[in-house]
C-alpha positions as a Python dict, from the first residue, in 0.01 Angstrom:
ca = {
    (1, 'X'): (0, 0, 0),
    (2, 'X'): (-10, -49, 378),
    (3, 'X'): (-359, -38, 529),
    (4, 'X'): (-520, -235, 246),
    (5, 'X'): (-790, -499, 289),
    (6, 'X'): (-619, -820, 188),
    (7, 'X'): (-723, -1183, 147),
    (8, 'X'): (-458, -1456, 145),
    (9, 'X'): (-579, -1791, 13),
    (10, 'X'): (-367, -2071, 153),
    (11, 'X'): (-270, -1836, 434),
    (12, 'X'): (-222, -2124, 677),
    (13, 'X'): (43, -2282, 457),
    (14, 'X'): (418, -2231, 465),
    (15, 'X'): (455, -1927, 240),
    (16, 'X'): (109, -1804, 337),
    (17, 'X'): (185, -1780, 709),
    (18, 'X'): (500, -1581, 649),
    (19, 'X'): (319, -1354, 404),
    (20, 'X'): (34, -1292, 650),
    (21, 'X'): (280, -1201, 925),
    (22, 'X'): (450, -946, 700),
    (23, 'X'): (123, -791, 584),
    (24, 'X'): (-11, -765, 939),
    (25, 'X'): (314, -611, 1059),
    (26, 'X'): (281, -325, 815),
    (27, 'X'): (-82, -258, 905),
    (28, 'X'): (-289, -438, 643),
    (29, 'X'): (-634, -577, 732),
    (30, 'X'): (-581, -946, 652),
    (31, 'X'): (-828, -1233, 611),
    (32, 'X'): (-704, -1587, 552),
    (33, 'X'): (-896, -1837, 340),
    (34, 'X'): (-781, -2192, 406),
    (35, 'X'): (-901, -2537, 503),
    (36, 'X'): (-746, -2493, 847),
    (37, 'X'): (-841, -2211, 1087),
    (38, 'X'): (-569, -1981, 1215),
    (39, 'X'): (-649, -1862, 1569),
    (40, 'X'): (-414, -1565, 1532),
    (41, 'X'): (-580, -1406, 1231),
    (42, 'X'): (-929, -1364, 1087),
    (43, 'X'): (-999, -1682, 892),
    (44, 'X'): (-1270, -1810, 660),
    (45, 'X'): (-1238, -2188, 639),
    (46, 'X'): (-1322, -2376, 324),
    (47, 'X'): (-1201, -2553, 13),
    (48, 'X'): (-1079, -2327, -266),
    (49, 'X'): (-1301, -2524, -505),
    (50, 'X'): (-1612, -2413, -310),
    (51, 'X'): (-1722, -2093, -488),
    (52, 'X'): (-1986, -1996, -233),
    (53, 'X'): (-1748, -2032, 60),
    (54, 'X'): (-1475, -1843, -122),
    (55, 'X'): (-1717, -1554, -185),
    (56, 'X'): (-1751, -1512, 192),
    (57, 'X'): (-1383, -1423, 209),
    (58, 'X'): (-1339, -1232, -117),
    (59, 'X'): (-1619, -981, -88),
    (60, 'X'): (-1680, -617, -167),
    (61, 'X'): (-1412, -385, -34),
    (62, 'X'): (-1119, -626, -69),
    (63, 'X'): (-826, -449, -233),
    (64, 'X'): (-576, -730, -295),
    (65, 'X'): (-596, -1110, -308),
    (66, 'X'): (-277, -1313, -271),
    (67, 'X'): (-367, -1653, -413),
    (68, 'X'): (-139, -1914, -258),
    (69, 'X'): (-381, -2204, -202),
    (70, 'X'): (-239, -2509, -379),
    (71, 'X'): (-163, -2879, -361),
    (72, 'X'): (216, -2907, -369),
    (73, 'X'): (482, -3164, -288),
    (74, 'X'): (611, -3484, -445),
    (75, 'X'): (422, -3696, -194),
    (76, 'X'): (95, -3528, -291),
    (77, 'X'): (129, -3528, -667),
    (78, 'X'): (231, -3892, -665),
    (79, 'X'): (-52, -3994, -430),
    (80, 'X'): (-332, -3754, -535),
    (81, 'X'): (-265, -3621, -887),
    (82, 'X'): (-634, -3545, -948),
    (83, 'X'): (-648, -3320, -640),
    (84, 'X'): (-336, -3142, -762),
    (85, 'X'): (-506, -3066, -1094),
    (86, 'X'): (-843, -2964, -948),
    (87, 'X'): (-712, -2740, -669),
    (88, 'X'): (-449, -2562, -875),
    (89, 'X'): (-665, -2514, -1185),
    (90, 'X'): (-1026, -2482, -1071),
    (91, 'X'): (-931, -2314, -745),
    (92, 'X'): (-743, -2046, -936),
    (93, 'X'): (-1035, -1990, -1170),
    (94, 'X'): (-1266, -1939, -873),
    (95, 'X'): (-1033, -1678, -724),
    (96, 'X'): (-1001, -1494, -1055),
    (97, 'X'): (-1378, -1491, -1102),
    (98, 'X'): (-1430, -1339, -756),
    (99, 'X'): (-1155, -1081, -798),
    (100, 'X'): (-1297, -975, -1134),
    (101, 'X'): (-1644, -941, -987),
    (102, 'X'): (-1532, -704, -710),
    (103, 'X'): (-1247, -527, -889),
    (104, 'X'): (-966, -652, -663),
    (105, 'X'): (-602, -684, -756),
    (106, 'X'): (-464, -1040, -756),
    (107, 'X'): (-118, -1185, -702),
    (108, 'X'): (-112, -1548, -818),
    (109, 'X'): (161, -1766, -672),
    (110, 'X'): (318, -1995, -929),
    (111, 'X'): (632, -2203, -939),
    (112, 'X'): (961, -2269, -1112),
    (113, 'X'): (810, -2609, -1193),
    (114, 'X'): (627, -2453, -1490),
    (115, 'X'): (955, -2454, -1684),
    (116, 'X'): (984, -2830, -1647),
    (117, 'X'): (1324, -2960, -1752),
    (118, 'X'): (1420, -2690, -2003),
    (119, 'X'): (1801, -2728, -2023),
    (120, 'X'): (1860, -2367, -2135),
    (121, 'X'): (1915, -2202, -1797),
    (122, 'X'): (1883, -1943, -1657),
    (123, 'X'): (1511, -1913, -1728),
    (124, 'X'): (1363, -1572, -1801),
    (125, 'X'): (989, -1526, -1750),
    (126, 'X'): (914, -1607, -2115),
    (127, 'X'): (1142, -1914, -2142),
    (128, 'X'): (1003, -2230, -2304),
    (129, 'X'): (839, -2508, -2105),
    (130, 'X'): (991, -2855, -2156),
    (131, 'X'): (803, -3141, -1991),
    (132, 'X'): (809, -3519, -1978),
    (133, 'X'): (539, -3771, -2058),
    (134, 'X'): (183, -3727, -1932),
    (135, 'X'): (218, -4081, -1799),
    (136, 'X'): (449, -3943, -1527),
    (137, 'X'): (241, -3794, -1245),
    (138, 'X'): (543, -3582, -1164),
    (139, 'X'): (429, -3333, -1430),
    (140, 'X'): (72, -3283, -1304),
    (141, 'X'): (178, -3000, -1073),
    (142, 'X'): (380, -2823, -1343),
    (143, 'X'): (96, -2852, -1594),
    (144, 'X'): (-178, -2745, -1352),
    (145, 'X'): (18, -2440, -1238),
    (146, 'X'): (94, -2350, -1598),
    (147, 'X'): (-276, -2367, -1681),
    (148, 'X'): (-342, -2147, -1377),
    (149, 'X'): (-102, -1897, -1530),
    (150, 'X'): (-283, -1920, -1865),
    (151, 'X'): (-612, -1856, -1683),
    (152, 'X'): (-468, -1554, -1507),
    (153, 'X'): (-333, -1399, -1824),
    (154, 'X'): (-661, -1474, -2006),
    (155, 'X'): (-856, -1288, -1735),
    (156, 'X'): (-615, -997, -1771),
    (157, 'X'): (-660, -980, -2146),
    (158, 'X'): (-1032, -1048, -2172),
    (159, 'X'): (-1157, -880, -1854),
    (160, 'X'): (-885, -627, -1772),
    (161, 'X'): (-813, -792, -1438),
    (162, 'X'): (-520, -637, -1249),
    (163, 'X'): (-327, -958, -1184),
    (164, 'X'): (39, -1042, -1138),
    (165, 'X'): (205, -1383, -1134),
    (166, 'X'): (504, -1458, -911),
    (167, 'X'): (706, -1776, -955),
    (168, 'X'): (884, -1902, -645),
    (169, 'X'): (1210, -2093, -682),
    (170, 'X'): (1276, -2351, -411),
    (171, 'X'): (1152, -2141, -122),
    (172, 'X'): (1256, -2279, 217),
    (173, 'X'): (1269, -2175, 581),
    (174, 'X'): (1103, -2206, 921),
    (175, 'X'): (772, -2392, 926),
    (176, 'X'): (792, -2564, 589),
    (177, 'X'): (634, -2909, 580),
    (178, 'X'): (914, -3172, 590),
    (179, 'X'): (841, -3289, 236),
    (180, 'X'): (1090, -3072, 47),
    (181, 'X'): (1460, -3119, 0),
    (182, 'X'): (1584, -2877, 270),
    (183, 'X'): (1294, -2905, 514),
    (184, 'X'): (1301, -3286, 508),
    (185, 'X'): (1679, -3292, 532),
    (186, 'X'): (1674, -3068, 840),
    (187, 'X'): (1386, -3266, 988),
    (188, 'X'): (1574, -3594, 946),
    (189, 'X'): (1900, -3450, 1079),
    (190, 'X'): (1745, -3319, 1400),
    (191, 'X'): (1558, -3646, 1451),
    (192, 'X'): (1883, -3841, 1433),
    (193, 'X'): (1814, -3997, 1092),
    (194, 'X'): (2052, -4017, 794),
    (195, 'X'): (2011, -3759, 521),
    (196, 'X'): (1886, -3887, 183),
    (197, 'X'): (2106, -3784, -109),
    (198, 'X'): (1912, -3861, -425),
    (199, 'X'): (2105, -3974, -734),
    (200, 'X'): (2436, -3835, -618),
    (201, 'X'): (2307, -3485, -550),
    (202, 'X'): (2445, -3335, -868),
    (203, 'X'): (2113, -3163, -948),
    (204, 'X'): (2131, -2786, -904),
    (205, 'X'): (1878, -2554, -744),
    (206, 'X'): (1858, -2188, -646),
    (207, 'X'): (1730, -2199, -289),
    (208, 'X'): (1538, -1888, -183),
    (209, 'X'): (1491, -1810, 185),
    (210, 'X'): (1130, -1749, 281),
    (211, 'X'): (1184, -1389, 395),
    (212, 'X'): (1320, -1300, 52),
    (213, 'X'): (1039, -1484, -131),
    (214, 'X'): (767, -1309, 72),
    (215, 'X'): (930, -969, 28),
    (216, 'X'): (907, -1018, -349),
    (217, 'X'): (542, -1119, -334),
    (218, 'X'): (454, -806, -132),
    (219, 'X'): (641, -584, -375),
    (220, 'X'): (452, -747, -663),
    (221, 'X'): (122, -683, -484),
    (222, 'X'): (210, -317, -432),
    (223, 'X'): (335, -278, -789),
    (224, 'X'): (39, -438, -967),
    (225, 'X'): (40, -448, -1345),
    (226, 'X'): (-203, -636, -1559),
    (227, 'X'): (-39, -954, -1686),
    (228, 'X'): (304, -907, -1530),
    (229, 'X'): (505, -1221, -1445),
    (230, 'X'): (803, -1222, -1209),
    (231, 'X'): (1058, -1490, -1125),
    (232, 'X'): (1135, -1471, -752),
    (233, 'X'): (1444, -1680, -703),
    (234, 'X'): (1795, -1658, -568),
    (235, 'X'): (2024, -1660, -872),
    (236, 'X'): (2306, -1850, -694),
    (237, 'X'): (2314, -2204, -834),
    (238, 'X'): (2387, -2474, -575),
    (239, 'X'): (2405, -2851, -605),
    (240, 'X'): (2169, -3050, -388),
    (241, 'X'): (2477, -3227, -252),
    (242, 'X'): (2621, -2893, -134),
    (243, 'X'): (2292, -2802, 35),
    (244, 'X'): (2262, -3137, 214),
    (245, 'X'): (2629, -3132, 311),
    (246, 'X'): (2573, -2790, 469),
    (247, 'X'): (2294, -2932, 684),
    (248, 'X'): (2512, -3230, 776),
    (249, 'X'): (2799, -3005, 883),
    (250, 'X'): (2571, -2795, 1104),
    (251, 'X'): (2399, -3092, 1267),
    (252, 'X'): (2652, -3374, 1266),
    (253, 'X'): (2424, -3595, 1056),
    (254, 'X'): (2542, -3852, 803),
    (255, 'X'): (2420, -3897, 445),
    (256, 'X'): (2306, -4203, 253),
    (257, 'X'): (2276, -4245, -122),
    (258, 'X'): (1925, -4306, -260),
    (259, 'X'): (1826, -4411, -612),
    (260, 'X'): (1522, -4206, -714),
    (261, 'X'): (1374, -4460, -954),
    (262, 'X'): (1405, -4738, -700),
    (263, 'X'): (1256, -4521, -424),
    (264, 'X'): (978, -4342, -612),
    (265, 'X'): (915, -4546, -925),
    (266, 'X'): (867, -4432, -1286),
    (267, 'X'): (598, -4174, -1196),
    (268, 'X'): (871, -3937, -1081),
    (269, 'X'): (1129, -3762, -1297),
    (270, 'X'): (1390, -3521, -1161),
    (271, 'X'): (1502, -3188, -1309),
    (272, 'X'): (1882, -3159, -1355),
    (273, 'X'): (1906, -2777, -1323),
    (274, 'X'): (1663, -2512, -1206),
    (275, 'X'): (1800, -2158, -1234),
    (276, 'X'): (1601, -1834, -1260),
    (277, 'X'): (1678, -1510, -1430),
    (278, 'X'): (1531, -1276, -1168),
    (279, 'X'): (1659, -955, -1326),
    (280, 'X'): (1307, -839, -1416),
    (281, 'X'): (1203, -843, -1051),
    (282, 'X'): (1520, -653, -967),
    (283, 'X'): (1458, -396, -1239),
    (284, 'X'): (1086, -334, -1189),
    (285, 'X'): (1032, -420, -822),
    (286, 'X'): (1370, -341, -674),
    (287, 'X'): (1385, -698, -542),
    (288, 'X'): (1666, -943, -500),
    (289, 'X'): (1736, -1237, -273),
    (290, 'X'): (1984, -1130, -4),
    (291, 'X'): (1995, -1431, 230),
    (292, 'X'): (2282, -1674, 170),
    (293, 'X'): (2212, -2046, 180),
    (294, 'X'): (2432, -2093, 487),
    (295, 'X'): (2250, -1818, 675),
    (296, 'X'): (1907, -1943, 571),
    (297, 'X'): (1982, -2303, 670),
    (298, 'X'): (2128, -2191, 1004),
    (299, 'X'): (1819, -1983, 1084),
    (300, 'X'): (1590, -2270, 985),
    (301, 'X'): (1779, -2519, 1204),
    (302, 'X'): (1766, -2277, 1499),
    (303, 'X'): (1390, -2239, 1453),
    (304, 'X'): (1337, -2614, 1422),
    (305, 'X'): (1529, -2684, 1742),
    (306, 'X'): (1306, -2436, 1924),
    (307, 'X'): (984, -2591, 1788),
    (308, 'X'): (955, -2957, 1890),
    (309, 'X'): (602, -2979, 1745),
    (310, 'X'): (756, -2944, 1400),
    (311, 'X'): (1016, -3210, 1468),
    (312, 'X'): (737, -3443, 1583),
    (313, 'X'): (566, -3433, 1241),
    (314, 'X'): (586, -3757, 1041),
    (315, 'X'): (843, -3790, 767),
    (316, 'X'): (676, -3757, 425),
    (317, 'X'): (889, -4040, 286),
    (318, 'X'): (987, -3839, -23),
    (319, 'X'): (1123, -3491, -77),
    (320, 'X'): (1084, -3254, -369),
    (321, 'X'): (1388, -3078, -502),
}
C-alpha cells in the first residue's frame, strides 16, 4: 500500500519513530500527531484527548491511521494512573471517531498487558484476561488498553470501521525510553551502574526487536480486515535473568538483586510468564520475529554507545518487564 496518506499518532514515541521511518522509506505521505514536534517529518502537535486538534491531522484524504499514542511504563502508571486511563481510553475513542467520519483504515496498537497474569501460556488472540485487584495501579494500563480494544471492535461492528488491533510483546531496541527492562538495563550498564535483577529474574518474557514489531504493524495496515486482532511477539521464551545476563556479558556490568515489593510497593504486581501465540500473524500476514535476543541487544548497545544524548537521560527509577 506504498504511497498512501498516513497519520501516526504517537509518532514521536519509541515504536512510532521506527514506524514512521519505515513508512517514509517506502514512499508513504506521513503526518505525525504527537505532543512533541518532529523536525524531520510533518507534525501536528497536540494532546490525543483534544478532538479539534486531532481533526487537523486526521482529515479528508487520509488512508490509514496508525494509533500508537499512549501513556505507558511502570513509572507512569504508578505516578499518573488517571492519565493512563484517559489517554488510552478517550484518546482511542477520538481517533476511532475521526477515522469513521472520513472512512480511513485504522491500526490500533495494543499490548500483551491485556492478558494480565493468565497462567495458561502461550496466549492466542482470544485467550482469557486474568487481572489483579483494582486497588493495584499496576492494572490501570492493562484495563485501559483492553477497553480501547473493546471500543475498536465496537466501532467495527456498529459502524463497519476497517480497524485492526496489533498487540506488541515486550518490544525493545534503539531509542526506547530507559524505563523498560532491557532499555533501562542497557542504560544503567553503559552509565557504569549495576543492573537491577527484580525478584531473582525468573519471570519469562518474549522480547521482540523493534524492527520485527514495526514490520508486523505495517503488514497489518496493508492487510486491513474489520475487527482482526494480531499478536506480534517473538515466541522464544526467555527469563529476565537471561536477558539481563546477556547485557552484563556484553558490557561488563554487574547485577544486584532487587525486591519488587520493597522497591515499588503494593501498587505493583509482576507477571510470571508472558508468551504469545503469534501463529495467526504468521498465517495471515506472513509475519514472524526473526531477530534473536542476542542480536537485538547487541544492536541496541551499539546504537546507545553512538548516541550520548540517550545515555544522558535520567534513570526512570523503575523498569517494566
